[in-house]
C-alpha positions in Angstrom: 201.7 -68.8 -161.4 198.6 -70.4 -159.9 200.7 -72.1 -157.2 202.5 -68.8 -156.5 199.2 -66.9 -156.3 197.7 -69.4 -153.9 200.8 -69.3 -151.7 200.9 -65.6 -151.7 197.2 -65.5 -150.8 197.9 -67.9 -148.0 200.7 -65.7 -146.6 198.4 -62.7 -146.9 195.4 -64.3 -145.2 195.9 -62.5 -141.9 196.3 -59.1 -143.6 193.2 -59.7 -145.8 191.1 -60.8 -142.8 192.4 -57.8 -140.7 191.4 -55.4 -143.5 187.9 -56.9 -143.7 187.5 -56.8 -139.9 188.8 -53.2 -139.7 186.4 -52.1 -142.4 183.4 -53.7 -140.7 184.5 -52.2 -137.3 184.7 -48.8 -138.9 181.2 -49.2 -140.4 179.9 -50.0 -136.9 181.4 -47.0 -135.2 179.0 -44.6 -133.8 178.3 -41.4 -135.6 180.4 -38.5 -134.5 183.5 -40.5 -133.8 186.6 -38.4 -134.6 188.9 -40.1 -137.2 192.1 -38.6 -138.4 191.9 -37.2 -141.9 194.6 -39.5 -143.2 192.7 -42.5 -141.9 189.3 -41.8 -143.3 188.1 -44.4 -145.9 184.9 -44.6 -147.9 182.2 -46.2 -145.8 182.1 -50.0 -146.1 178.3 -49.9 -147.0 179.2 -47.8 -150.0 181.6 -50.4 -151.1 179.1 -53.2 -150.7 176.4 -51.2 -152.6 178.9 -50.5 -155.4 179.8 -54.2 -155.6 176.2 -55.2 -156.0 175.5 -52.3 -158.4 178.3 -53.4 -160.8 177.8 -57.1 -160.4 174.2 -57.1 -161.7 175.1 -55.8 -165.2 177.9 -58.4 -165.4 175.4 -61.1 -164.5 173.0 -59.9 -167.2 175.9 -59.8 -169.7 176.8 -63.4 -168.9 173.2 -64.4 -169.2 172.9 -62.7 -172.6 175.9 -64.7 -173.9 175.3 -68.2 -172.4 171.5 -68.0 -172.3 171.4 -70.2 -169.2 170.8 -69.0 -165.7 172.3 -72.2 -164.3 175.6 -71.1 -166.0 175.5 -67.4 -165.7 174.9 -67.4 -161.9 177.8 -69.7 -161.2 179.9 -67.6 -163.5 179.2 -64.5 -161.5 180.0 -66.2 -158.2 183.3 -67.5 -159.6 184.1 -64.0 -160.9 183.5 -62.5 -157.5 185.6 -65.1 -155.6 188.4 -65.1 -158.2 188.4 -61.3 -158.4 188.8 -61.0 -154.7 191.6 -63.6 -154.6 193.6 -62.5 -157.5 193.2 -58.7 -157.0 194.8 -59.3 -153.6 197.7 -61.1 -155.2 198.0 -58.4 -157.8 198.1 -55.7 -155.2 200.7 -57.5 -153.2 203.0 -58.1 -156.2 202.5 -54.5 -157.5 203.7 -53.3 -154.1 206.7 -55.8 -154.3 208.0 -55.0 -157.7 205.9 -52.1 -159.1 202.6 -51.9 -161.0 204.6 -52.0 -164.3 205.5 -55.6 -163.5 202.0 -56.6 -162.4 201.6 -60.2 -163.8 198.1 -59.5 -165.1 198.4 -62.1 -167.9 199.5 -64.8 -165.5 196.7 -64.0 -163.1 194.2 -64.1 -165.9 195.5 -67.5 -167.0 195.2 -68.8 -163.5 191.7 -67.4 -163.3 190.7 -69.1 -166.5 192.2 -72.4 -165.4 190.3 -72.2 -162.1 187.1 -71.2 -163.7 187.4 -73.9 -166.3 187.9 -76.6 -163.6 184.7 -75.4 -161.8 182.7 -75.1 -165.0 184.0 -78.5 -166.2 182.3 -80.1 -163.2 179.1 -78.1 -163.7 178.8 -78.4 -167.5 180.9 -81.4 -168.4 184.0 -81.6 -170.6 182.2 -81.5 -173.9 180.3 -78.2 -173.2 180.2 -75.8 -176.2 179.9 -72.7 -174.0 182.4 -73.7 -171.3 185.4 -72.1 -172.9 183.5 -68.9 -173.7 182.3 -68.7 -170.1 185.8 -69.2 -168.7 187.3 -66.5 -170.9 184.6 -64.0 -170.0 185.3 -64.6 -166.3 188.9 -64.2 -166.9 188.3 -60.9 -168.8 186.7 -59.3 -165.8 189.3 -60.5 -163.4 192.0 -59.4 -165.7 190.7 -55.8 -165.7 190.2 -55.9 -162.0 193.7 -57.1 -161.3 195.2 -54.4 -163.6 193.2 -51.6 -162.0 193.7 -53.0 -158.5 197.4 -53.1 -158.7 197.6 -49.6 -160.1 195.2 -48.2 -157.5 197.1 -49.7 -154.6 200.2 -48.0 -155.9 198.3 -44.7 -155.9 197.0 -45.2 -152.4 200.5 -46.1 -151.1 201.8 -42.9 -152.7 199.0 -40.9 -151.1 199.8 -42.5 -147.7 203.4 -41.4 -148.0 202.5 -37.8 -148.7 199.6 -37.7 -146.2 196.7 -37.7 -148.6 193.1 -38.3 -147.5 192.2 -41.9 -148.4 188.5 -41.5 -149.1 189.1 -38.7 -151.6 191.7 -40.8 -153.4 189.3 -43.8 -153.4 186.5 -41.7 -154.8 188.6 -40.4 -157.7 190.0 -43.8 -158.3 186.5 -45.2 -158.6 185.6 -42.4 -161.1 188.8 -43.2 -163.0 188.0 -46.9 -163.2 184.6 -46.1 -164.6 186.0 -43.6 -167.0 188.7 -46.0 -168.4 185.9 -48.4 -169.4 184.6 -45.6 -171.7 188.0 -44.9 -173.2 189.4 -48.5 -173.5 187.2 -49.6 -176.4 187.9 -46.6 -178.7 191.6 -46.9 -178.1 191.7 -50.6 -178.8 189.7 -50.1 -182.0 192.2 -47.4 -183.0 195.1 -49.7 -182.4 193.4 -52.6 -184.2 192.7 -50.4 -187.3 196.2 -48.8 -187.3 198.4 -51.8 -186.6 196.2 -54.8 -186.3 196.1 -57.1 -183.2 196.9 -60.8 -183.1 198.2 -62.9 -186.0 199.7 -61.0 -188.9 197.6 -60.7 -192.1 198.3 -59.4 -195.6 196.8 -56.1 -194.7 198.5 -55.8 -191.3 201.8 -57.8 -191.6 203.3 -56.0 -188.5 200.4 -56.4 -186.2 200.7 -56.1 -182.4 201.4 -59.5 -181.0 198.9 -60.9 -178.6 200.5 -64.1 -177.3 198.8 -63.9 -173.9 195.4 -63.9 -175.5 196.3 -66.9 -177.6 197.5 -68.7 -174.5 194.3 -67.9 -172.6 192.2 -69.2 -175.4 194.3 -72.4 -175.6 193.9 -73.0 -171.9 190.1 -72.6 -172.0 189.7 -74.7 -175.2 192.1 -77.3 -173.8 190.0 -77.8 -170.6 186.9 -78.5 -172.6 188.5 -80.1 -175.6 190.6 -82.6 -173.7 194.0 -81.6 -175.1 195.4 -79.5 -172.2 199.0 -80.4 -171.4 198.5 -81.5 -167.8 202.1 -82.8 -167.7 203.5 -79.3 -168.3 201.1 -77.9 -165.7 202.2 -80.5 -163.2 205.9 -79.6 -163.8 205.1 -75.9 -163.3 203.3 -76.7 -160.0 206.3 -78.8 -158.9 208.7 -75.9 -159.7 206.4 -73.5 -157.8 206.4 -75.8 -154.7 210.2 -76.1 -154.9 210.6 -72.3 -155.0 208.3 -71.9 -152.0 210.3 -74.5 -150.1 213.6 -72.8 -150.9 212.2 -69.4 -149.9 211.0 -70.8 -146.6 214.4 -72.2 -145.8 216.0 -68.9 -146.6 213.5 -67.1 -144.4 214.2 -69.5 -141.5 217.9 -68.8 -141.8 217.2 -65.0 -142.0 219.1 -64.8 -145.2 219.4 -61.4 -147.0 218.6 -63.1 -150.3 215.1 -64.4 -150.7 213.1 -66.0 -153.6 209.5 -64.8 -153.5 207.6 -67.3 -155.5 205.6 -64.7 -157.5 208.7 -62.7 -158.3 210.4 -65.9 -159.5 207.3 -66.9 -161.5 207.5 -63.5 -163.3 211.0 -64.3 -164.3 209.9 -67.7 -165.7 206.8 -66.4 -167.4 207.8 -63.2 -169.0 209.6 -63.2 -172.4 213.4 -63.0 -172.2 213.5 -59.6 -173.9 211.5 -58.2 -171.1 213.3 -59.9 -168.2 216.8 -59.0 -169.3 216.4 -55.2 -168.8 214.5 -55.9 -165.5 217.4 -58.1 -164.4 220.0 -55.5 -165.5 218.1 -52.8 -163.7 218.1 -54.8 -160.5 221.9 -55.3 -160.7 222.4 -51.5 -161.3 220.1 -50.8 -158.3 222.1 -53.2 -156.1 225.4 -51.7 -157.3 224.2 -48.1 -156.5 223.1 -49.1 -153.0 226.4 -50.8 -152.3 228.3 -47.7 -153.7 226.4 -45.4 -151.4 226.5 -48.0 -148.5 222.8 -47.9 -148.0 221.2 -50.1 -145.3 219.0 -52.6 -147.2 216.3 -52.2 -144.5 216.4 -48.4 -144.7 213.5 -47.8 -147.2 213.7 -44.0 -146.9 217.4 -43.9 -147.9 216.8 -46.3 -150.8 213.9 -44.3 -152.0 215.9 -41.0 -151.8 218.7 -42.5 -154.0 216.5 -44.2 -156.6 213.6 -41.6 -156.8 214.9 -39.4 -159.7 215.9 -42.3 -161.9 212.7 -44.2 -161.1 210.5 -41.2 -162.0 212.3 -40.7 -165.3 212.0 -44.4 -166.2 208.3 -44.4 -165.3 207.9 -41.4 -167.7 209.6 -43.4 -170.5 207.3 -46.3 -170.0 204.2 -44.1 -170.1 205.5 -42.0 -172.9 206.1 -45.1 -175.1 202.5 -46.2 -174.7 201.1 -42.8 -175.3 203.2 -42.3 -178.4 202.0 -45.6 -179.9 198.4 -44.3 -179.6 199.2 -40.8 -181.0 201.1 -42.3 -184.0 198.0 -44.5 -184.7 195.8 -41.4 -185.2 197.4 -40.1 -188.4 197.7 -43.7 -189.7 193.9 -44.2 -189.3 193.0 -40.7 -190.5 195.0 -41.1 -193.8 194.7 -44.8 -194.2 198.5 -45.0 -194.9 200.8 -47.0 -192.6 203.7 -44.7 -193.5 201.8 -41.5 -192.8 204.5 -40.0 -190.6 207.5 -41.8 -192.0 210.6 -39.7 -193.0 211.2 -39.1 -196.7 213.3 -41.7 -198.4 216.3 -39.4 -198.6 216.2 -38.8 -194.8 216.2 -42.4 -193.7 218.5 -42.4 -190.7 218.2 -46.1 -190.1 219.6 -48.0 -187.1 222.4 -45.4 -186.5 219.9 -42.7 -185.8 218.0 -44.9 -183.4 221.2 -45.7 -181.5 222.1 -42.0 -181.3 218.7 -41.2 -179.8 219.0 -44.1 -177.4 222.4 -42.9 -176.3 221.1 -39.4 -175.7 218.1 -40.7 -173.7 220.5 -42.8 -171.6 222.8 -39.8 -171.0 219.8 -37.7 -170.0 218.5 -40.3 -167.6 222.0 -40.5 -166.0 222.0 -36.8 -165.5 218.6 -36.8 -163.9 219.3 -39.9 -161.8 222.5 -38.4 -160.4 220.9 -35.1 -159.3 220.4 -34.8 -155.5 216.8 -35.8 -154.6 214.6 -33.3 -153.0 213.8 -34.4 -149.5 210.0 -34.6 -148.7 209.1 -33.6 -145.2 
């Protein structure tokens, strides 16, 4: 994932530099210059002021934890650099395969590994606070990558429908600040209702947190000396090989390509998540072949897939919201089975299959309706 992220950043370097230059150029424009409503962004000076405004509290938080300015200041610098790099990668991949497949955990692991290497040279391999510092840097970049990928999806949607960018950006900034106030209570609710992490006697069916365990293992491994460098080297080799294959396909102008980050997602994510994604890709390909859609005609592809995509997005969001809503009566009553059906009405697996079949039929009906053309 680290190799893929670095390669993607390398391929995006011109776009990133172009974006920075255009932002600076816009900031230097004389007052009174007429700009199209659909091209107006928030002023660059506001962005820089906001960056400083929110970096200072993070610097103080790092200092409160590590109690060393010689560590907290480098942590802040690493956070800014890694955040810029990996949020760019996150935004690119969110645009490639959708924000629901944003590899936030992979990006966070890469950030922790990068931060651990830098801190290892600054603090030494036997530092007691090195692992904590690396994880704290990774936590900030993790949130930035998650929010960044989602925000870029919103801005692209706004671009398609002709929205005003600066108004979107303002509300996205308010949303990012608001989610920080909501996240902690929701996580506490889930932890109390289901438990998070390793199962316990009180919470035998806790929500798994394999990514968090992996991140902690990476950070401790760097400063404890037991990180499996051989496995990391094999992963780097596989990433380099995928990049080579993709470049060969690109040179041959092949219709089939192997983007390294998309391939890394297939390797990284659990099989139970990748199978439905793979099947969905096959269905999408079959539908496009059935309708004889030109692969390069994005408008035609969007028109065919839009109803089913919106329905599927609603299912993803609904599943997450229902998990939170179900946790409320569990916490309020203190009973894990607060909303369970009575024993005599236990429908078991058959009932679940029936509901799944009905949802599948409903999705088919929605997806086969003619899409409304947006002018």
